[in-house]
C-alpha positions in Angstrom: -34.3 24.4 -36.3 -32.5 22.4 -33.3 -33.5 19.4 -34.8 -31.9 20.1 -37.9 -28.7 21.0 -36.4 -28.8 17.9 -34.2 -29.2 15.8 -37.6 -26.4 17.7 -39.2 -24.3 16.8 -36.4 -25.3 13.2 -36.2 -24.6 12.8 -39.7 -21.1 14.6 -39.7 -20.1 12.3 -36.7 -21.5 9.3 -38.4 -19.8 9.9 -41.7 -16.4 10.3 -40.0 -16.9 7.2 -37.9 -17.7 5.3 -41.2 -14.6 6.5 -43.0 -11.9 6.1 -40.5 -9.2 6.8 -43.3 -10.7 10.4 -43.5 -10.7 10.8 -39.7 -7.5 8.9 -39.2 -9.2 7.3 -36.2 -7.4 3.9 -36.1 -3.7 4.3 -35.4 -3.2 0.7 -35.6 -4.7 0.1 -39.0 -2.9 3.0 -40.4 0.5 3.1 -38.9 1.0 0.0 -37.3 2.7 -1.7 -40.2 6.1 -0.4 -39.7 8.2 -2.4 -37.3 9.3 0.5 -35.3 5.6 1.5 -34.5 4.6 -2.0 -34.0 7.7 -2.4 -31.3 6.5 1.1 -29.7 2.8 -0.3 -29.3 4.0 -3.3 -27.8 6.6 -1.7 -25.2 3.8 1.0 -24.2 1.3 -1.9 -23.7 4.0 -3.8 -21.6 4.7 -0.4 -19.6 1.1 0.5 -19.2 0.3 -3.1 -18.0 3.3 -3.5 -15.5 3.7 -0.1 -14.0 0.3 -0.5 -12.0 1.4 -3.7 -11.0 4.7 -2.6 -10.1 3.5 0.3 -8.0 0.8 -1.7 -6.2 3.4 -4.2 -5.0 5.8 -1.4 -4.1 3.3 0.0 -1.7 2.2 -3.2 -0.3 6.0 -4.1 0.4 6.7 -0.7 1.9 3.7 -0.9 4.1 4.4 -4.6 5.3 8.0 -3.3 6.1 6.7 -0.2 8.0 4.1 -2.4 10.0 6.9 -4.8 10.9 9.0 -2.1 12.2 6.3 -0.6 14.2 5.6 -4.1 15.8 9.3 -4.3 16.3 9.3 -0.8 18.2 6.5 -1.7 20.3 7.9 -5.1 21.5 11.2 -3.4 22.4 9.2 -0.5 24.3 7.2 -3.3 26.2 10.7 -5.3 26.8 12.0 -1.9 28.3 8.9 -1.4 30.3 9.3 -5.0 31.4 13.0 -4.4 32.4 12.1 -1.2 34.5 9.4 -3.1 36.0 11.4 -6.0 37.2 13.8 -4.4 39.6 10.8 -2.5 41.2 9.2 -6.1 41.6 12.3 -7.6 42.9 12.8 -4.8 45.3 9.2 -5.3 46.5 9.5 -9.1 46.9 13.1 -8.4 48.7 11.4 -5.8 51.2 8.7 -7.9 52.1 11.0 -10.8 53.6 
C-alpha cells in the first residue's frame, strides 16, 4: 500500500513538472512577455544583486572608520600620557643637578 501511494505521488509530481502551463511553474515563460513585467524582473534582479554588495561595502567602511577612530583615540591617550610623564621626567632630571 505505501508503494502505491509513493508511486501515485511521484506520478502527480512528474505530471505537474511535465506540464508547466498547468502548474504555472514558469513565471518568465508565461508572463515575461509584457514590458512592465520584464522591467520588474530586471529591476528586481538588479536590486537583489546590488543590495548585498552595498551592505557589505557599508559594513566594511563603517568598520574601517571605527578602527581608525579607535587608533586616533589610542594615539591621543598615549600622547596625553607622554605629556604627563614629561614634566615628571624634567622634574627628576632637574632635581638630580
